Every structure is written in structure tokens, then in C-alpha cells.
C-alpha positions in Angstrom: 53.2 13.2 -64.8 55.9 13.5 -66.4 55.8 15.4 -70.0 58.0 12.4 -71.3 54.6 10.1 -70.0 52.6 12.4 -71.6 53.9 12.5 -75.4 54.3 9.0 -75.7 49.9 8.6 -74.5 49.2 11.1 -76.9 51.3 10.0 -79.3 49.0 6.5 -78.9 45.8 9.0 -78.9 43.4 8.9 -82.3 42.9 12.6 -82.8 47.3 13.4 -82.5 48.5 10.6 -85.3 49.6 13.9 -87.8 51.3 15.4 -84.9 54.9 15.9 -84.3 56.4 15.7 -81.2 57.4 19.5 -81.0 53.8 19.8 -81.5 52.3 17.7 -79.2 55.1 19.3 -76.8 53.6 22.2 -77.3 49.8 20.8 -76.7 50.8 19.4 -73.8 52.1 22.5 -72.6 49.8 25.2 -73.9 47.7 27.3 -70.8 44.9 26.2 -72.4 45.5 22.0 -71.7 45.1 20.6 -68.2 46.4 17.3 -67.3 43.7 15.7 -64.9 44.4 11.6 -62.6 40.4 10.0 -61.5 40.3 7.3 -58.9 38.3 4.3 -59.8 34.0 4.7 -59.4 35.8 9.1 -59.3 33.0 11.6 -61.1 34.0 13.2 -63.5 30.9 14.4 -64.7 27.9 15.4 -63.2 24.8 15.0 -65.5 23.5 18.2 -66.0 27.0 19.5 -65.0 28.4 22.5 -68.8 31.1 20.7 -71.1 33.7 23.7 -70.9 36.3 20.8 -72.6 37.0 17.8 -74.5 38.6 15.4 -72.8 40.7 13.0 -74.5 41.7 9.1 -72.4 45.2 9.4 -71.7 44.8 5.8 -69.5 42.1 3.6 -67.9 38.2 3.5 -69.1 35.5 5.8 -68.8 31.1 4.9 -68.3 28.4 7.8 -69.5 25.8 5.8 -67.1 22.3 6.9 -67.3 19.9 6.7 -64.2 16.3 6.4 -65.5 12.9 6.8 -62.9 12.6 2.8 -62.5 16.4 2.8 -60.7 17.8 0.7 -63.4 21.5 2.1 -64.4 22.9 2.4 -68.2 26.1 1.9 -69.6 25.7 3.8 -72.6 29.6 2.9 -73.5 33.2 2.9 -71.9 35.2 4.7 -73.3 38.5 4.0 -73.8 42.5 5.5 -73.6 42.8 7.2 -77.4 39.2 8.1 -77.4 37.9 10.8 -75.9 34.6 12.4 -74.4 33.1 15.8 -75.0 33.6 16.8 -77.9 30.3 16.0 -79.3 28.4 18.5 -76.6 31.7 21.7 -77.6 30.1 24.1 -79.9 26.2 23.0 -78.3 24.4 25.8 -77.0 23.0 24.0 -74.6 26.0 21.9 -74.1 25.2 20.6 -70.4 26.4 16.6 -70.2 23.1 14.8 -70.5 25.1 11.8 -68.3 26.5 10.5 -65.7 30.6 10.4 -66.7 32.6 8.2 -64.1 35.8 6.6 -64.0 35.9 3.0 -64.3 39.1 2.2 -63.4 42.0 4.9 -62.7 42.2 7.9 -65.7 44.5 10.4 -66.8 42.4 12.6 -68.8 43.8 15.5 -71.1 41.5 18.0 -71.6 41.7 20.8 -73.7 39.5 24.3 -73.8 37.5 24.8 -76.4 39.3 27.5 -78.3 42.6 25.5 -78.1 39.8 22.6 -79.7 39.2 24.9 -83.0 42.8 26.4 -83.9 44.0 22.2 -83.7 40.8 22.0 -86.2 42.8 25.0 -88.0 46.1 23.9 -88.0 45.8 20.2 -88.5 43.1 18.1 -91.2 43.7 14.6 -90.1 42.3 16.1 -86.3 39.1 17.9 -88.1 38.3 14.5 -90.1 39.6 11.9 -86.4 37.1 14.6 -84.4 34.0 14.7 -86.9 34.7 10.6 -86.8 33.7 10.8 -83.2 31.2 12.5 -83.4 29.6 10.6 -85.7 30.2 7.4 -84.0 28.6 9.1 -80.6 25.3 10.1 -82.4 25.2 6.3 -83.9 26.4 4.4 -80.5 23.3 6.8 -78.8 21.0 5.8 -81.4 21.8 1.8 -80.8 21.5 2.3 -76.9 17.8 4.4 -77.9 17.0 1.3 -79.4 17.8 -0.4 -76.8 16.2 2.0 -74.5 13.2 1.7 -76.9 12.5 -2.6 -76.1 9.4 -3.6 -74.6 11.5 -6.7 -72.6 14.2 -7.7 -71.4 14.3 -10.8 -73.4 14.5 -8.0 -77.0 17.1 -6.6 -75.3 18.9 -9.6 -74.5 17.7 -11.6 -77.4 18.9 -8.1 -79.4 22.5 -7.3 -77.6 23.2 -11.0 -78.7 22.7 -11.0 -82.6 24.7 -7.8 -82.3 27.9 -10.3 -80.4 27.8 -13.4 -83.1 27.9 -10.7 -86.0 31.3 -9.3 -84.7 32.6 -12.3 -83.0 31.6 -14.4 -85.6 31.1 -17.0 -83.4 27.6 -18.8 -81.3 30.1 -18.7 -78.0 29.6 -15.2 -77.2 32.8 -13.5 -74.7 30.9 -11.7 -72.6 34.2 -9.0 -71.2 32.4 -7.9 -68.5 30.1 -9.0 -65.5 27.1 -10.1 -65.2 25.9 -6.7 -62.9 28.0 -4.6 -66.5 26.0 -6.4 -69.1 22.6 -5.8 -66.4 23.4 -1.7 -66.7 24.9 -2.4 -70.2 20.7 -3.1 -70.8 19.7 -0.5 -68.6 17.9 -3.6 -66.6 17.9 -5.1 -63.5 20.9 -7.5 -62.7 18.0 -9.6 -60.7 15.5 -9.4 -63.9 19.0 -10.2 -66.0 19.9 -13.3 -64.6 16.2 -14.4 -64.3 15.5 -14.3 -68.1 18.5 -15.9 -68.5 17.4 -19.1 -66.5 14.7 -19.2 -68.7 15.8 -18.9 -71.5 18.2 -21.6 -70.5 15.5 -23.7 -69.5 13.9 -22.9 -73.5 16.9 -24.2 -74.8 17.9 -21.1 -76.1 21.1 -20.6 -74.9 24.0 -21.5 -72.2 25.9 -19.5 -69.8 28.4 -19.2 -67.5 30.2 -16.1 -65.3 33.0 -14.9 -68.8 30.2 -16.8 -71.6 26.7 -17.1 -73.3 26.6 -19.9 -76.2 23.8 -19.2 -78.3 21.5 -22.7 -79.5 20.3 -23.5 -82.8 17.0 -22.7 -81.5 17.8 -18.8 -80.7 17.6 -18.6 -84.4 14.7 -20.1 -84.5 11.3 -17.6 -85.3 9.0 -16.5 -82.5 
């Protein structure tokens, strides 16, 4: 990928708003910077792999996945262009990736060595602020997912997800933005278990659904 294309992508990334084009080109050309591309479904980082770089997503989508002892796959989060992964592990003593990271689509990553990240923090307060904000947000993401995992039933996980989406989307018709298989992975349940519980909830008058949406009924908000 040409430097002009990299520069255009880097300008749109959250961390680099405070840098001028000359400074961004210096970052791109630095020996402590690597640009790597990954194909759809390719593993980017394996679980327990040491984290030595901060990965800035220039294009595509990246998923963080956890596989439990029962074979259930939980999509912890999906990160998009302009976001990053690894900065919350980069300075840890035990810095192994706790989960597997894969490319959901074709992905281009700008990978920054730890020493360069330190230098950029010292040089630019906006970069440091963005780094701290990103680390804080990842802590909240993990906290939310632990809450989902700790729920005992599939229905409780569905209820928690729909309640959260209702607050975000401000409508009873929740747009999923993913397939039922992907939703099951986000909730950490089997695809068949999700379908079975949605069917039960539909028969109980709690919701209706199609391939792209789930519509919450008034009975959904009634106390059990």
C-alpha cells in the first residue's frame, strides 16, 4: 500500500487527530512501524500470544473471540477502522492476548512497537488522551461481557442484549446488524439454543423477529 493511501487512512484514525501530515508520514516511515494485511477469517493474534505492538485498524473489521470449555464461541467485541487493539496489553507484565483475534473482513493494520507508542505519548497529549480513553473503553467492554457470561440462562442473555439495544437505538424494533449466528457468538450461546429461545419468546408474546430485526412487545417489559 502506498504512503499516500496509508496517510489518508491514518488521518481518519482516532489517535492521530493531533498530528500534521509531516508527522504522520514520519510515523508511517518509522522502522518501529509495520503495515500488515490480513485476509477474511485469518487469525491475527492467537490466545496467549505475547503482545508487543499496538495495532491500529486502517481498514476492515477485527473480532475478539473467546471459546469456552463447552465449545460456545463468544464474540467479545468487533473493532472497526479507526479503532485499535493491544494497547491495553502492551505495558502489562503478563501481556499475552487473553482471547483470539481474527479478521472479520479484509483488514489492514498499522502496527506500532511499544517504544514508538511511548514516544508518541510523550510528544502529543492528544495521542496520550486517546490511548487512555481507548484503554478505559476496553475495560468497560470486558466488564459488560463478563456480565453477559455470568447470566445463567439464554433468555437472560437475550433480555440483557435487547434492553441494552433498546436504550441505544431508542426504538422497539431492534436492528441487529449481524446474522443470528453472529448474535449467538456475541451472547456466548449455541446458534440452536438462541433460535429455540427466540421461538419460545415469540410464542409467549414477548417479541417478534425476522432475519434483520427483533421487535420488542409490551409484554417484554412486564415483571416476571
